[in-house]
Legacy VTK file of the C-alpha trace (Angstrom):
# vtk DataFile Version 3.0
C-alpha trace
ASCII
DATASET POLYDATA
POINTS 693 float
-2.874 25.550 -20.709
-4.647 28.885 -20.802
-3.323 31.522 -18.438
-5.056 34.585 -17.156
-4.061 38.120 -18.085
-4.086 40.089 -14.860
-4.979 43.741 -15.516
-6.079 44.778 -12.044
-2.731 45.848 -10.671
-4.119 48.911 -8.883
-6.124 46.544 -6.686
-3.244 44.232 -5.886
-0.326 42.564 -7.607
1.294 39.203 -7.831
4.298 38.776 -5.574
7.725 39.178 -7.154
9.395 35.718 -7.329
12.488 37.074 -5.592
10.227 38.481 -2.859
8.570 35.081 -2.399
11.998 33.512 -2.095
13.047 36.121 0.471
9.870 35.596 2.516
10.235 31.813 2.438
13.920 32.010 3.405
13.032 34.288 6.301
10.276 31.987 7.533
12.278 28.803 7.017
15.813 29.801 8.008
16.025 33.331 9.390
13.003 33.074 11.661
14.556 34.764 14.689
12.881 37.674 16.461
14.813 40.857 15.554
14.352 42.066 19.132
16.324 39.082 20.470
20.034 39.530 21.202
21.160 36.028 20.215
22.561 35.130 16.805
19.205 34.169 15.291
17.730 37.486 16.360
20.721 39.421 15.059
20.401 37.766 11.638
16.747 38.792 11.493
17.645 42.324 12.576
20.057 42.639 9.664
17.167 41.967 7.267
15.021 44.534 9.083
17.736 47.185 9.057
18.604 46.636 5.411
14.964 47.009 4.409
14.678 50.191 6.492
17.779 51.720 4.964
16.737 50.885 1.420
13.274 52.368 1.964
14.712 55.543 3.467
17.045 56.047 0.504
14.428 55.237 -2.092
11.768 57.544 -0.643
14.089 60.348 0.347
13.032 60.253 3.985
15.878 62.423 5.282
15.477 63.002 9.032
11.839 61.899 8.981
10.345 58.782 10.509
9.747 55.615 8.506
8.043 52.597 10.040
6.847 49.278 8.690
3.228 48.409 9.368
0.417 46.276 7.959
-0.386 48.539 5.028
-1.907 51.798 3.888
-5.085 51.617 5.944
-3.096 51.331 9.165
-0.781 54.063 7.926
-3.734 56.378 7.269
-5.170 55.654 10.715
-1.830 56.360 12.388
-1.265 59.567 10.438
-4.747 60.944 11.052
-4.684 60.006 14.724
-1.324 61.749 15.068
-2.534 64.906 13.348
-5.883 65.055 15.142
-4.391 64.427 18.576
-2.005 67.340 17.975
-4.910 69.499 16.802
-6.915 68.657 19.907
-3.984 69.591 22.134
-3.614 72.927 20.361
-7.363 73.467 20.543
-7.338 72.819 24.290
-4.519 75.356 24.659
-6.673 77.987 22.966
-4.643 78.042 19.741
-6.612 78.595 16.537
-6.423 75.443 14.447
-9.017 76.028 11.729
-12.401 74.377 11.462
-12.050 72.131 8.394
-10.722 68.674 7.719
-10.189 68.921 3.970
-9.964 65.839 1.759
-9.990 65.392 -2.005
-13.296 64.354 -3.552
-11.558 61.442 -5.272
-9.693 60.161 -2.209
-9.830 56.487 -1.347
-12.710 55.916 1.079
-10.215 54.964 3.786
-9.382 58.654 4.237
-12.809 60.291 4.799
-14.016 57.291 6.792
-11.000 57.490 9.105
-11.320 61.283 9.360
-14.930 60.998 10.481
-14.061 58.199 12.923
-11.202 59.925 14.750
-12.843 63.354 14.603
-15.810 61.882 16.464
-13.828 59.792 18.956
-11.485 62.640 19.830
-14.355 65.096 20.198
-12.816 67.691 17.864
-16.126 68.429 16.147
-14.396 69.796 13.072
-16.215 69.839 9.728
-15.264 67.416 6.976
-14.852 69.407 3.767
-14.709 67.699 0.365
-12.256 69.432 -1.977
-13.635 69.281 -5.541
-11.664 68.175 -8.558
-11.743 69.465 -12.116
-12.998 67.542 -15.138
-9.481 66.144 -15.646
-9.415 64.758 -12.101
-6.866 67.270 -10.779
-7.662 69.062 -7.535
-9.416 72.418 -7.880
-6.680 74.757 -6.648
-9.014 77.760 -6.570
-11.314 75.850 -4.234
-8.307 74.945 -2.084
-7.245 78.587 -1.888
-10.762 79.502 -0.805
-10.757 77.113 2.157
-7.091 76.742 3.110
-7.178 79.488 5.737
-9.709 77.399 7.707
-8.054 74.044 7.035
-6.682 72.170 10.029
-5.672 69.173 7.916
-5.477 68.605 4.154
-5.604 65.084 2.651
-4.790 64.441 -0.992
-3.310 61.558 -2.964
-0.247 61.251 -5.159
-2.135 59.301 -7.840
-5.718 58.124 -7.976
-6.396 54.417 -7.696
-9.328 54.401 -10.164
-8.118 56.751 -12.894
-4.380 56.962 -12.295
-4.613 60.780 -12.390
-1.409 62.203 -10.897
-2.005 65.036 -8.452
-0.111 68.289 -8.889
1.528 68.065 -5.469
3.873 70.963 -6.195
0.888 73.232 -6.895
-0.919 72.061 -3.758
2.222 72.700 -1.711
2.479 76.177 -3.235
-1.078 76.985 -2.135
-0.309 75.815 1.401
2.911 77.806 1.570
1.547 80.998 0.021
-1.317 81.027 2.499
1.081 80.433 5.403
-1.281 77.616 6.358
-0.466 75.640 9.499
-2.579 72.731 8.263
-1.045 69.275 8.376
-0.810 67.523 5.016
-1.340 63.820 4.337
-0.602 62.419 0.875
-1.779 58.897 0.057
1.209 57.472 -1.860
-0.141 53.956 -2.363
-0.267 54.134 -6.171
2.948 56.173 -6.414
5.432 53.560 -5.221
7.523 52.355 -8.147
5.671 54.617 -10.605
6.623 58.140 -9.492
9.920 59.563 -8.268
9.627 60.445 -4.583
11.842 62.669 -2.441
9.588 63.165 0.549
11.902 65.166 2.803
12.176 67.825 0.094
8.409 68.435 0.285
6.009 69.856 2.855
4.220 66.493 3.118
3.731 65.505 6.763
2.444 61.958 6.305
2.701 59.465 3.440
1.294 55.908 3.732
2.339 53.043 1.417
1.079 49.520 0.809
3.403 46.740 -0.353
0.825 44.591 -2.135
0.313 47.266 -4.792
3.888 46.651 -5.985
4.705 42.942 -5.933
5.081 42.527 -2.159
2.675 40.402 -0.097
-0.486 41.718 1.481
-0.149 42.745 5.103
3.018 44.810 4.820
3.298 48.561 4.276
5.084 51.711 5.411
4.337 55.125 6.852
6.519 58.189 6.401
6.246 61.046 8.934
8.080 64.293 8.241
10.699 65.351 10.790
8.968 67.602 13.308
5.429 66.519 12.369
3.383 65.338 15.359
3.259 61.604 15.922
1.140 59.404 18.173
1.551 55.621 17.905
-1.589 53.758 16.938
-0.250 50.562 18.522
1.829 50.593 21.699
3.359 47.748 23.629
6.796 46.203 23.194
8.345 49.242 21.547
9.210 47.704 18.191
9.965 49.951 15.212
11.698 52.416 17.568
8.495 52.568 19.655
6.601 53.883 16.648
4.606 50.723 15.954
4.662 47.979 18.553
4.164 44.313 17.840
6.620 41.694 16.659
7.634 42.643 13.157
6.217 40.829 10.136
9.648 39.691 9.088
8.533 37.619 6.098
6.609 40.610 4.748
9.456 43.011 5.499
11.975 40.741 3.786
9.718 40.523 0.727
9.066 44.265 0.613
12.749 44.952 1.135
13.527 42.793 -1.886
11.057 44.763 -4.037
12.476 48.087 -2.804
16.010 46.909 -3.533
14.963 45.985 -7.079
13.481 49.449 -7.499
16.674 51.042 -6.264
18.855 48.961 -8.591
16.634 49.737 -11.588
17.180 46.341 -13.206
13.811 44.661 -12.698
10.914 46.944 -13.625
9.946 48.552 -16.932
10.824 52.135 -17.703
8.238 54.902 -17.837
8.531 55.008 -21.647
7.941 51.249 -21.945
4.882 51.468 -19.693
3.477 54.346 -21.736
3.875 52.251 -24.891
2.057 49.338 -23.251
-0.830 51.659 -22.338
-0.916 52.957 -25.932
-1.197 49.405 -27.276
-4.039 48.559 -24.905
-5.858 51.789 -25.738
-5.592 51.089 -29.474
-6.892 47.556 -28.971
-9.865 48.879 -26.996
-10.675 51.477 -29.663
-10.604 48.807 -32.364
-12.681 46.281 -30.404
-15.226 48.550 -28.695
-16.743 51.240 -30.934
-17.239 54.553 -29.191
-15.042 53.715 -26.187
-14.255 56.805 -24.123
-11.328 57.101 -21.738
-12.304 58.780 -18.502
-9.013 60.497 -17.745
-6.332 62.392 -19.657
-3.387 60.102 -20.323
-0.949 63.018 -20.131
-1.835 63.565 -16.444
-2.098 59.892 -15.461
0.052 56.964 -14.465
1.098 55.030 -17.577
-0.174 51.844 -15.957
-3.863 52.791 -15.706
-6.734 53.003 -18.204
-10.286 53.858 -17.111
-12.930 53.702 -19.845
-16.636 53.400 -20.627
-18.442 52.063 -23.695
-21.805 53.456 -24.878
-24.601 50.950 -24.411
-22.603 48.544 -22.242
-22.750 48.270 -18.477
-19.686 47.678 -16.360
-21.163 44.291 -15.419
-21.345 43.208 -19.075
-17.815 44.385 -19.746
-16.535 42.706 -16.599
-18.250 39.459 -17.603
-16.875 39.357 -21.138
-13.339 40.207 -20.032
-13.514 37.666 -17.231
-14.711 35.019 -19.682
-11.602 35.694 -21.754
-9.552 35.470 -18.547
-8.661 39.141 -18.652
-8.993 40.339 -15.063
-10.171 43.930 -14.824
-12.112 45.988 -12.292
-15.222 48.139 -12.323
-13.498 50.695 -10.065
-11.877 50.531 -6.661
-11.423 46.931 -5.559
-12.909 47.858 -2.190
-16.243 48.772 -3.787
-16.321 46.678 -6.976
-19.021 44.379 -5.545
-21.426 47.286 -5.159
-23.621 48.141 -8.140
-23.104 51.885 -7.891
-21.557 54.574 -10.070
-17.943 55.510 -9.417
-17.786 58.379 -6.941
-14.409 59.288 -8.459
-15.894 59.759 -11.922
-18.946 61.465 -10.432
-16.595 63.962 -8.791
-15.081 64.586 -12.238
-18.638 65.422 -13.392
-18.790 62.707 -16.027
-22.235 61.595 -17.255
-23.933 58.918 -15.203
-23.626 56.279 -17.935
-19.853 56.711 -17.900
-19.425 56.611 -14.123
-21.823 53.652 -13.795
-20.328 51.752 -16.721
-16.634 52.371 -16.125
-13.939 49.712 -16.295
-10.411 50.051 -14.932
-7.492 48.256 -16.554
-4.262 48.543 -14.608
-0.956 46.752 -14.777
2.296 46.954 -12.886
5.831 47.856 -13.972
6.666 44.159 -14.191
4.418 43.775 -17.268
6.139 42.634 -20.443
5.522 42.927 -24.175
4.231 39.356 -24.533
1.566 39.853 -21.863
0.405 43.123 -23.434
0.227 41.516 -26.892
-1.809 38.622 -25.492
-4.095 41.091 -23.695
-4.683 43.007 -26.940
-5.576 39.769 -28.749
-8.082 38.863 -26.044
-9.577 42.359 -26.104
-10.181 41.820 -29.827
-11.830 38.488 -29.018
-14.096 40.201 -26.494
-15.133 42.775 -29.075
-16.019 40.036 -31.562
-18.083 38.234 -28.922
-20.013 41.406 -28.079
-20.658 42.084 -31.774
-21.961 38.571 -32.328
-24.403 39.108 -29.445
-25.616 42.409 -30.924
-24.350 44.362 -27.923
-22.143 46.621 -30.028
-22.496 47.626 -33.705
-21.226 45.198 -36.309
-20.666 45.609 -40.046
-21.261 41.880 -40.548
-24.754 40.304 -40.616
-25.486 38.236 -37.536
-27.069 34.811 -37.305
-30.740 35.374 -36.545
-32.028 34.424 -33.113
-35.174 32.363 -32.664
-37.484 31.715 -29.723
-37.819 33.783 -26.550
-35.472 36.398 -25.147
-35.986 37.735 -21.625
-34.330 40.977 -20.492
-34.616 41.557 -16.759
-34.038 44.510 -14.451
-34.929 44.900 -10.752
-37.808 42.442 -10.562
-39.292 43.225 -13.998
-38.561 42.021 -17.498
-39.142 42.622 -21.182
-40.070 39.690 -23.408
-38.980 39.410 -27.051
-40.699 36.768 -29.193
-38.373 36.081 -32.129
-38.863 34.316 -35.451
-35.693 33.889 -37.455
-37.355 32.568 -40.609
-39.501 35.665 -41.132
-37.031 38.055 -39.492
-39.868 39.364 -37.356
-40.560 39.697 -33.657
-43.121 40.803 -31.079
-42.284 42.715 -27.889
-44.287 42.213 -24.697
-44.133 44.703 -21.824
-40.859 46.337 -22.941
-39.226 48.325 -20.151
-37.939 51.833 -20.749
-34.575 50.706 -19.343
-34.273 48.272 -22.242
-35.023 50.722 -25.047
-31.396 51.016 -26.183
-30.773 47.276 -25.853
-33.919 46.324 -27.771
-33.205 48.878 -30.493
-29.634 47.609 -30.910
-30.766 43.979 -30.986
-33.571 44.552 -33.503
-31.327 46.651 -35.738
-28.491 44.120 -35.524
-30.834 41.226 -36.391
-32.683 43.300 -39.001
-36.038 42.240 -37.587
-39.414 43.743 -38.327
-41.297 44.418 -35.068
-44.864 43.255 -35.747
-46.286 44.535 -32.475
-45.319 46.141 -29.174
-47.780 44.700 -26.692
-48.560 45.393 -23.044
-50.399 43.314 -20.476
-51.894 46.490 -18.981
-53.438 49.381 -20.944
-52.095 52.856 -21.525
-48.377 52.109 -21.586
-46.442 54.645 -23.649
-44.063 52.951 -26.059
-43.473 56.050 -28.166
-39.813 56.392 -27.242
-39.147 52.782 -28.204
-41.045 53.160 -31.488
-39.009 56.261 -32.307
-35.780 54.442 -31.473
-36.727 51.470 -33.663
-37.377 53.721 -36.644
-37.924 51.754 -39.827
-37.948 48.476 -37.894
-41.025 49.445 -35.873
-44.710 48.879 -36.433
-46.820 51.925 -37.236
-48.265 53.975 -34.395
-51.758 53.713 -35.933
-54.272 50.859 -36.112
-53.549 49.472 -32.661
-55.652 49.341 -29.496
-54.693 50.579 -26.006
-52.576 47.476 -25.430
-50.675 47.827 -28.720
-52.528 45.016 -30.482
-52.750 45.741 -34.220
-56.072 45.600 -36.020
-55.930 42.216 -37.720
-58.788 40.062 -39.022
-57.291 36.709 -38.052
-58.752 34.692 -35.167
-57.975 31.399 -33.496
-60.116 28.946 -31.522
-58.831 28.430 -27.958
-59.052 25.226 -25.933
-62.164 26.362 -24.051
-64.041 27.038 -27.279
-63.811 30.831 -27.327
-62.421 32.735 -30.279
-59.497 35.126 -29.819
-57.766 37.668 -32.006
-54.591 36.163 -33.426
-51.280 37.278 -34.929
-48.979 35.081 -36.970
-45.316 35.005 -35.920
-43.710 32.717 -38.456
-45.155 29.247 -37.922
-46.530 30.126 -34.481
-49.672 31.927 -33.450
-50.022 34.600 -30.784
-53.458 35.276 -29.312
-54.767 37.411 -26.489
-57.240 36.811 -23.699
-58.948 39.530 -21.652
-58.857 39.391 -17.842
-60.532 42.523 -16.549
-58.254 45.390 -17.466
-55.320 43.041 -18.005
-54.456 40.855 -20.946
-52.749 37.526 -21.293
-50.911 36.570 -24.461
-50.828 32.949 -25.633
-48.161 31.549 -27.950
-48.267 28.161 -29.590
-48.502 26.104 -32.759
-52.058 26.403 -34.062
-53.501 23.605 -36.199
-56.432 24.231 -38.545
-57.294 27.455 -36.744
-57.212 25.913 -33.259
-54.749 26.546 -30.434
-55.146 23.505 -28.211
-53.975 23.323 -24.612
-51.289 20.809 -25.589
-49.999 23.118 -28.343
-49.863 26.194 -26.081
-46.217 26.531 -25.056
-46.078 29.970 -23.418
-48.480 32.393 -21.758
-47.473 35.961 -20.904
-49.046 37.823 -17.984
-48.222 40.736 -15.727
-47.666 38.486 -12.695
-47.625 34.803 -11.773
-51.133 35.229 -10.365
-52.355 35.476 -13.950
-52.154 31.699 -14.230
-55.515 31.438 -12.473
-57.301 33.039 -15.435
-55.754 30.546 -17.861
-57.250 27.358 -16.435
-58.740 25.280 -19.174
-56.517 26.869 -21.804
-53.075 25.598 -20.865
-51.489 22.193 -20.974
-49.020 20.305 -18.784
-46.065 21.799 -20.635
-47.295 25.395 -20.840
-45.014 27.886 -19.115
-46.261 31.174 -17.686
-43.918 34.098 -18.346
-44.567 37.034 -16.001
-43.449 40.607 -16.688
-43.102 41.234 -12.962
-40.536 38.757 -11.636
-39.461 39.930 -8.175
-38.462 36.391 -7.153
-36.226 35.783 -10.203
-38.340 32.817 -11.231
-37.927 33.399 -14.988
-41.058 31.357 -15.685
-43.444 29.053 -13.823
-45.534 26.044 -14.703
-49.034 27.232 -15.491
-50.753 24.221 -13.881
-48.471 23.107 -11.056
-45.287 24.079 -9.298
-42.861 21.866 -7.415
-41.336 23.057 -4.144
-38.183 25.100 -4.682
-35.125 23.180 -3.537
-32.360 24.982 -1.702
-28.985 24.233 -0.202
-26.671 21.322 -0.828
-29.170 19.162 -2.717
-28.939 21.596 -5.611
-25.188 22.159 -5.688
-22.396 19.898 -6.839
-18.715 20.337 -6.166
-16.100 19.099 -8.634
-15.988 15.609 -7.114
-19.771 15.209 -7.074
-19.964 16.439 -10.670
-17.405 13.864 -11.816
-19.377 11.124 -10.032
-22.636 12.264 -11.621
-21.112 12.254 -15.103
-19.703 8.788 -14.537
-23.093 7.483 -13.434
-25.026 9.456 -16.078
-22.898 9.974 -19.202
-25.995 11.372 -20.927
-26.095 14.316 -18.512
-25.910 17.774 -20.059
-23.652 20.584 -18.859
-25.392 23.911 -19.466
-23.395 27.149 -19.438
-25.903 29.865 -18.451
-23.538 32.786 -18.919
-24.670 35.156 -21.644
-23.656 34.125 -25.144
-21.008 36.831 -25.427
-19.312 35.371 -22.354
-19.452 31.900 -23.830
-18.041 33.170 -27.126
-15.180 34.970 -25.371
-14.488 32.168 -22.932
-10.922 30.970 -22.893
-11.459 27.768 -20.924
-13.716 24.757 -20.747
-14.282 22.298 -17.964
-11.911 19.321 -18.289
-14.759 16.822 -18.194
-15.924 14.086 -20.530
-19.073 15.950 -21.540
-19.737 18.846 -23.917
-20.662 22.262 -22.571
-23.840 23.730 -24.090
-24.550 27.464 -24.119
-28.018 28.445 -22.869
-27.930 31.988 -21.466
-30.269 32.847 -18.606
-32.020 35.233 -20.990
-32.955 32.172 -23.112
-33.656 29.795 -20.225
-37.447 29.809 -20.594
-37.377 28.684 -24.233
-35.024 25.812 -23.481
-36.799 24.867 -20.257
-39.881 24.073 -22.307
-37.806 21.762 -24.512
-36.121 20.024 -21.573
-39.464 19.392 -19.872
-41.131 17.977 -22.979
-38.253 15.625 -23.874
-37.092 12.524 -21.956
-35.405 13.994 -18.926
-31.673 13.661 -18.378
-29.658 15.254 -15.547
-28.936 18.932 -16.131
-25.936 20.627 -14.529
-25.932 24.405 -14.828
-22.643 26.283 -14.810
-21.721 29.972 -14.740
-18.768 32.090 -13.675
-19.341 32.065 -9.905
-22.285 29.739 -9.280
-24.884 32.456 -8.658
-26.664 32.405 -12.017
-26.445 28.642 -12.344
-28.125 28.238 -8.954
-31.080 30.337 -10.142
-31.359 28.181 -13.259
-31.297 24.941 -11.262
-33.936 26.277 -8.882
-36.125 27.243 -11.833
-35.945 23.775 -13.411
-36.579 22.043 -10.100
-39.631 24.250 -9.571
-40.881 23.383 -13.072
-40.690 19.674 -12.292
-37.210 18.614 -13.423
-35.814 16.941 -10.268
-32.353 16.168 -11.673
-31.233 19.779 -12.058
-28.059 20.976 -10.357
-25.664 23.890 -10.095
-21.870 23.659 -10.077
-20.805 25.245 -6.815
-18.262 28.019 -7.316
-18.714 27.912 -11.072
-15.927 28.296 -13.583
-14.022 30.600 -11.221
-13.126 27.594 -9.045
-12.925 25.010 -11.805
-9.555 23.547 -12.836
-8.005 25.229 -15.856
-8.663 23.499 -19.162
-7.570 23.858 -22.736
-8.524 27.076 -24.486
-11.809 27.095 -26.366
LINES 1 694
693 0 1 2 3 4 5 6 7 8 9 10 11 12 13 14 15 16 17 18 19 20 21 22 23 24 25 26 27 28 29 30 31 32 33 34 35 36 37 38 39 40 41 42 43 44 45 46 47 48 49 50 51 52 53 54 55 56 57 58 59 60 61 62 63 64 65 66 67 68 69 70 71 72 73 74 75 76 77 78 79 80 81 82 83 84 85 86 87 88 89 90 91 92 93 94 95 96 97 98 99 100 101 102 103 104 105 106 107 108 109 110 111 112 113 114 115 116 117 118 119 120 121 122 123 124 125 126 127 128 129 130 131 132 133 134 135 136 137 138 139 140 141 142 143 144 145 146 147 148 149 150 151 152 153 154 155 156 157 158 159 160 161 162 163 164 165 166 167 168 169 170 171 172 173 174 175 176 177 178 179 180 181 182 183 184 185 186 187 188 189 190 191 192 193 194 195 196 197 198 199 200 201 202 203 204 205 206 207 208 209 210 211 212 213 214 215 216 217 218 219 220 221 222 223 224 225 226 227 228 229 230 231 232 233 234 235 236 237 238 239 240 241 242 243 244 245 246 247 248 249 250 251 252 253 254 255 256 257 258 259 260 261 262 263 264 265 266 267 268 269 270 271 272 273 274 275 276 277 278 279 280 281 282 283 284 285 286 287 288 289 290 291 292 293 294 295 296 297 298 299 300 301 302 303 304 305 306 307 308 309 310 311 312 313 314 315 316 317 318 319 320 321 322 323 324 325 326 327 328 329 330 331 332 333 334 335 336 337 338 339 340 341 342 343 344 345 346 347 348 349 350 351 352 353 354 355 356 357 358 359 360 361 362 363 364 365 366 367 368 369 370 371 372 373 374 375 376 377 378 379 380 381 382 383 384 385 386 387 388 389 390 391 392 393 394 395 396 397 398 399 400 401 402 403 404 405 406 407 408 409 410 411 412 413 414 415 416 417 418 419 420 421 422 423 424 425 426 427 428 429 430 431 432 433 434 435 436 437 438 439 440 441 442 443 444 445 446 447 448 449 450 451 452 453 454 455 456 457 458 459 460 461 462 463 464 465 466 467 468 469 470 471 472 473 474 475 476 477 478 479 480 481 482 483 484 485 486 487 488 489 490 491 492 493 494 495 496 497 498 499 500 501 502 503 504 505 506 507 508 509 510 511 512 513 514 515 516 517 518 519 520 521 522 523 524 525 526 527 528 529 530 531 532 533 534 535 536 537 538 539 540 541 542 543 544 545 546 547 548 549 550 551 552 553 554 555 556 557 558 559 560 561 562 563 564 565 566 567 568 569 570 571 572 573 574 575 576 577 578 579 580 581 582 583 584 585 586 587 588 589 590 591 592 593 594 595 596 597 598 599 600 601 602 603 604 605 606 607 608 609 610 611 612 613 614 615 616 617 618 619 620 621 622 623 624 625 626 627 628 629 630 631 632 633 634 635 636 637 638 639 640 641 642 643 644 645 646 647 648 649 650 651 652 653 654 655 656 657 658 659 660 661 662 663 664 665 666 667 668 669 670 671 672 673 674 675 676 677 678 679 680 681 682 683 684 685 686 687 688 689 690 691 692
C-alpha cells in the first residue's frame, strides 16, 4: 500500500503513539475528575500534576505561572487580555503607558487580530504598529528602537510558522532593557516547542503561548506561560480549575497526551537531534534543487528551524506545486495552514520584501523531530518524481524531447482563456486570444514542444501580441504580413457550408478559416474535403463569447463545439446549436458505493481523471476499481468532449483530487448533451488507498 509523506508539520502533526495510548488510558481507565477528592479523582490529579511539573521543568518556568488550555489561540487571547486590562488600569490612574501596540510584521494573524479586538472592546484606543522585518525575516531592531519608547506592548514570535526564521530574542530583549521600556512582551512560542531550548524565567518574556498539536500531541490542548509578577486576568472564570487561572474541567486526555510528549522531550530518547534534523533539511533541499530548476529558498537556513523549508520555483504557481506534490502523496502547504485556502500572496514573504512571484508561488515543507531517515529518503524520491512529471508537461525546462501534443489546449484565468490549436505531425500550432498572463506558460510550452507558431489570432482587432512574439523568439511567426487580427496574408480559401468563401490556413490535416461578424471574428476549425468545410466537418468554432454562436447558424453541425475566449461561467465550451439544462446537486455526484454499483451495471463506463497531466504522472495511487483510469486534463476537455459526443455514448465518471474540477467537467458534458456524466464526490482525497501507480 502507498503511504503519504506528511511534510506539513508546522500546520499540525500526527499524535505520538505513546501519547495516543496515554489519552486512551485516561479516557478508558483514569477518567476521574481531578477536582474530586475520591480515589478516581486523585488518580487523575496525579496525571495533571505530573504533566504540570514536567512542563515547568522543561520550559524553565521558575516562579512564573503555567496553565493548560485549549491551545495557542486561547493563550494569545488570555495574554493580550491580561496585558491590556493592566494597561487600561494604569491609563485610568493617569500613568503614561505609551500609545503603541507593536507586533511583528510576520506574526501569525492570531496576534494582530486579537490585539485589534481587545483594544476596541476595552476602549484603550491605542494604535496598532507593525514592526518591519529585514530581508532575512529577522525583526528590524533599528525600527524597534525607534518606537520602543512609545510601546505599551510588544508582540514577537520565537520562530516563524511559514519560514521557520528564528527571532533574535536576546537582541529584542536588549533593546527593551536598554530603553528602560515598561512595555509588556508576548512571544509566540508555538513553533519553538521541541525545536529550541527554552528557559523562560531567565528572560524578560511576560507571556508565552504554546500549542500541543504542533508537536505530536492532540489538537485542543496547549499551555500559557506568564512571568512571575506580570499582570494576569483569567479569560475563563468559573470553577477555579488550574489554580483559578483557567476555569473549566480539565481536558485530561489532552493533558495526559501532552504530558507524555513533554516527558519524551525531557528524557531526550524519542526525537531527532538538531544535527540530524539539519541533515534531513539538507537532503530535501538537494532533492528540490535537482528536481525543480531555478528553485529559490525564501529564508536563510542558518537563521531558521532545521525542520522548515520555504521555496518558490520560477514559472510555477503555488497551486501547481501543491497539486503535483499532493498527487505524489507528499503533503505540503502554500503558507500558513490558516490561510492556505486563500489565493493570495504570503504576507510573511511580502514583509520580507520578496518579489510578488515568490510570495504568491511559495510552498512550505515542514517536518517534525520525529521524522526518520527512511521517510526523508522516500520524500526525496517522490520530489524527483514530481520534477519528472512537471518536465513531461512542459512546465519546467527539460533536456529531453517531449512527446508532441495534439488537439486543443485551453489555458484559463479569471473568466478568460487562451486557446492553443496544436498539430503534432507538423510540429505547428495556432494561438487564439492569448492572454498576457499566459505569455510565460505559452512560451515554455511552445519551446518545450519545439512548435512553429503559424499565427497569433484575436477575435477582436488591435490586440498587442508583441510581448508574446518577443518571448517566442525563433518559434514565432513574423510581425509583418498580418492584418489587425493577426491573420497572415495567405492565398488559400475554403468554401463554407453556406456557400461563402473564407480565407483559410492549413494546420496539419485540418483547416482553419475565419468569418467576419462586425468588428469581431469567428474562427472555424475542421477537416476540409476538396476545398469545402461542411457543417458536419466543422468541429470547433472560436468566438469572444458564447453569444457568437448566433452568427454561426448555417455553418455549424450537431457536433460543432463553440469555444469562447470569455468564459466567466467556467463552461469550457458549449454546443453551437443547442444546450441541455445544466444539472446540479446529487444527480451529478456519485459516492464510492454508487460508483461501484454503476461500474457493475455498466462495465463499459469510463473513469476520467481530469487533474492536469503532471498530477496524473506524479500520482501515487489509483482507485481500487475494476476499470482503467484515463487521463483527460480539464485543459484538454473540449477536444475529448467532441470525441465522446460523436461516438456511441457510455457512462463517464470524472475524478479529480477533491471533486471540484470533476464536477465542472460533468456539468459541461451534461450541458453538451451527454446525460450519463458524473463526478466522484470527494475525489481521490476521500478514495480508499490503492496500489501505487
